[in-house]
C-alpha positions as CSV (number, residue, x, y, z in Angstrom):
1,P,30.3,19.6,2.6
2,V,31.8,18.5,-0.4
3,T,29.7,19.7,-3.4
4,D,29.8,19.2,-7.4
5,G,32.5,21.8,-8.0
6,S,35.3,20.2,-5.8
7,R,38.5,19.1,-7.5
8,E,38.6,16.2,-4.8
9,L,35.1,14.8,-5.6
10,H,36.2,14.6,-9.4
11,S,39.6,12.8,-8.3
12,L,37.8,10.4,-5.6
13,C,34.9,9.2,-8.4
14,A,37.5,8.7,-10.9
15,Q,39.8,6.7,-8.3
16,L,36.8,4.8,-7.6
17,E,35.8,4.0,-10.9
18,F,39.2,2.9,-12.0
19,L,38.8,0.5,-9.1
20,L,35.5,-0.8,-10.4
21,Q,37.0,-1.2,-13.7
22,F,40.4,-2.6,-13.2
23,D,40.7,-6.1,-14.3
24,L,37.0,-6.2,-14.8
25,K,36.4,-9.4,-17.1
26,E,34.6,-8.3,-20.5
27,K,31.1,-9.6,-20.6
28,R,28.1,-8.9,-23.1
29,S,24.5,-8.8,-22.1
30,F,22.1,-10.9,-24.4
31,F,21.8,-8.2,-26.8
32,G,25.7,-7.7,-27.1
33,Q,26.0,-4.4,-24.9
34,R,29.2,-4.3,-22.7
35,K,28.5,-5.3,-19.2
36,D,30.2,-2.7,-16.5
37,Y,30.9,-2.3,-13.0
38,W,27.3,-1.3,-12.8
39,D,26.0,-4.6,-13.5
40,F,28.4,-6.0,-11.2
41,L,26.9,-4.0,-8.6
42,C,23.4,-4.8,-9.5
43,Q,24.1,-8.6,-9.2
44,G,26.0,-8.6,-6.0
45,L,23.5,-6.2,-4.3
46,A,20.4,-8.3,-5.9
47,R,22.0,-11.4,-3.8
48,C,22.5,-9.9,-0.6
49,R,19.0,-7.4,-0.3
50,Q,15.5,-7.7,-1.9
51,E,16.4,-4.0,-3.4
52,H,18.9,-1.5,-3.1
53,E,17.6,2.0,-2.7
54,G,20.4,3.5,-4.8
55,I,19.6,0.9,-7.7
56,H,16.0,1.8,-7.5
57,F,16.9,5.4,-7.8
58,V,19.2,4.8,-10.8
59,T,16.8,2.7,-12.8
60,S,14.3,5.3,-12.7
61,L,16.5,8.0,-14.3
62,D,15.2,8.1,-17.9
63,K,18.5,9.9,-18.9
64,L,21.0,7.5,-18.0
65,K,21.6,5.0,-21.2
66,T,24.9,3.3,-20.4
67,P,26.2,1.0,-17.6
68,V,29.0,3.6,-17.1
69,G,26.4,6.6,-16.5
70,R,24.4,4.3,-13.9
71,G,27.6,3.2,-12.2
72,R,28.5,6.9,-11.6
73,A,25.1,8.0,-10.4
74,F,25.0,5.1,-8.3
75,L,28.3,6.0,-6.6
76,R,27.3,9.6,-6.4
77,Y,23.9,8.3,-4.6
78,C,25.8,6.1,-2.0
79,L,28.3,9.2,-1.6
80,V,25.2,11.5,-0.4
81,H,23.5,8.7,1.2
82,R,26.8,7.4,3.1
83,Q,26.0,3.9,1.8
84,L,29.3,3.3,-0.6
85,A,31.5,1.5,1.6
86,E,28.6,-0.8,2.9
87,S,27.0,-1.3,-0.5
88,L,30.3,-2.3,-1.9
89,Q,31.4,-4.6,1.1
90,L,27.9,-6.6,0.3
91,C,29.3,-7.0,-3.3
92,L,32.8,-8.2,-2.5
93,L,31.2,-11.1,0.0
94,D,30.9,-13.7,-2.6
95,P,34.4,-15.3,-3.5
96,E,32.8,-17.0,-6.7
97,S,31.0,-13.8,-7.7
98,L,34.2,-11.8,-7.7
99,C,36.3,-14.6,-9.6
100,E,33.4,-14.6,-12.4
101,W,33.9,-10.8,-12.6
102,Y,37.3,-9.9,-12.3
103,Y,40.8,-11.3,-13.3
104,A,43.3,-12.2,-10.6
105,R,45.1,-8.9,-10.5
106,S,42.3,-7.1,-9.3
107,P,42.9,-5.7,-5.6
108,F,39.0,-6.9,-4.7
109,L,40.3,-10.5,-5.0
110,S,43.4,-9.8,-2.3
111,P,41.9,-9.8,1.3
112,K,44.4,-7.6,2.3
113,Q,43.8,-4.7,-0.5
114,R,39.9,-5.2,-0.1
115,A,40.0,-4.7,3.6
116,E,42.2,-1.5,2.8
117,I,39.9,-0.3,0.3
118,L,36.8,-0.6,2.5
119,G,38.7,0.7,5.3
120,S,39.2,4.0,3.6
121,L,35.6,4.0,2.2
122,Y,34.0,3.7,5.3
123,E,36.2,6.7,6.6
124,L,34.1,8.7,4.1
125,D,30.6,8.0,6.0
126,C,32.3,11.1,8.1
127,I,32.2,13.5,5.1
128,T,29.0,15.3,4.0
129,F,28.4,15.2,0.2
130,H,25.8,17.7,-1.2
131,L,25.8,16.7,-4.9
132,A,23.0,16.9,-7.6
133,L,21.8,13.5,-8.0
């Protein structure tokens, strides 16, 4: 199993975060706080399901104060529960939402690149992750 001490885990999470932030449009909340990929994931999953267990878990953690921190916790939760590819795929289903959140260079806007990314993420489902949540 992959644990918190794994170098590969840190590299994987950094690459996932890079992908989710790459060419992300700058958006602000009502109070002026910068939105991040966490907000994109919340919006995308809210459209597709009543409530995602990972979103509920992360929002229940009082220690997490920033969208980036919440996003990182969500990625870890999804890795442990083998839900990363499915969760991201649900967020990427709506082309209008993708255009609302990402500029044209984002790999999520390219059907071929999006399929390659999701294919790689689905391969992670066969790996066991034992991470502190």
